[in-house]
C-alpha positions in Angstrom: 116.2 46.8 71.9 119.5 45.3 73.1 122.9 46.4 71.8 123.3 42.9 70.2 120.1 43.6 68.3 121.4 47.0 67.3 124.6 45.5 66.0 122.7 42.8 64.1 120.6 45.6 62.5 123.8 47.4 61.6 125.2 44.2 60.0 122.0 43.7 58.0 122.1 47.3 56.7 125.8 46.9 55.9 125.0 43.8 53.8 122.2 45.7 52.1 124.4 48.7 51.3 127.2 46.4 49.8 124.6 44.5 47.7 123.0 47.8 46.5 126.4 49.1 45.5 127.0 46.0 43.5 130.4 45.4 45.0 132.1 42.7 47.0 132.9 43.1 50.7 136.6 43.5 49.8 135.7 46.3 47.4 133.5 47.9 50.1 136.4 47.7 52.5 138.8 49.4 50.1 136.2 52.1 49.3 135.9 52.7 53.1 139.6 52.8 53.8 139.6 49.6 55.8 141.2 46.2 55.7 139.0 43.6 54.1 139.4 41.5 57.3 138.1 44.3 59.4 134.9 44.6 57.4 134.5 40.8 57.4 134.8 40.9 61.2 132.0 43.5 61.3 129.8 41.2 59.2 130.6 38.0 61.2 127.7 36.5 63.2 129.7 36.5 66.4 130.4 40.2 66.1 126.9 40.9 67.6 127.9 39.0 70.7 131.3 40.8 71.0 129.6 44.2 70.8 127.1 43.7 73.6 128.1 46.9 75.4 128.8 49.1 72.3 128.6 48.9 68.6 131.2 49.8 66.0 133.0 53.1 66.6 131.3 56.2 65.0 134.4 56.9 62.9 134.1 53.4 61.5 130.5 53.8 60.7 131.1 57.1 59.0 134.0 55.8 56.9 131.9 52.8 55.7 128.9 55.0 55.0 131.0 57.4 53.0 132.6 54.6 51.1 129.3 53.0 50.2 127.4 56.3 49.6 124.8 55.8 52.3 123.8 58.0 55.2 125.8 57.2 58.4 122.6 57.5 60.5 120.8 55.0 58.4 123.8 52.6 58.5 124.0 52.9 62.3 120.4 53.1 63.3 118.2 52.5 60.3 116.8 56.0 60.1 117.8 59.2 58.2 118.1 57.7 54.8 
């Protein structure tokens, strides 16, 4: 699996977590301690291409997972629910 595929999987799980929480991306950003524009950038289709060598930083993933009440491992990799 390429890093672009991994990032695309992260984006899908992030969308799922936001939907499951019943909140907007702006509310998710606030709950995660991020700017709304930063979260929107992580969800943008072109983000997968920008992160071809690495995904979002671990601290970002942990902050988002904590804000949305999901497991960081699940959000990052799709395992460890």
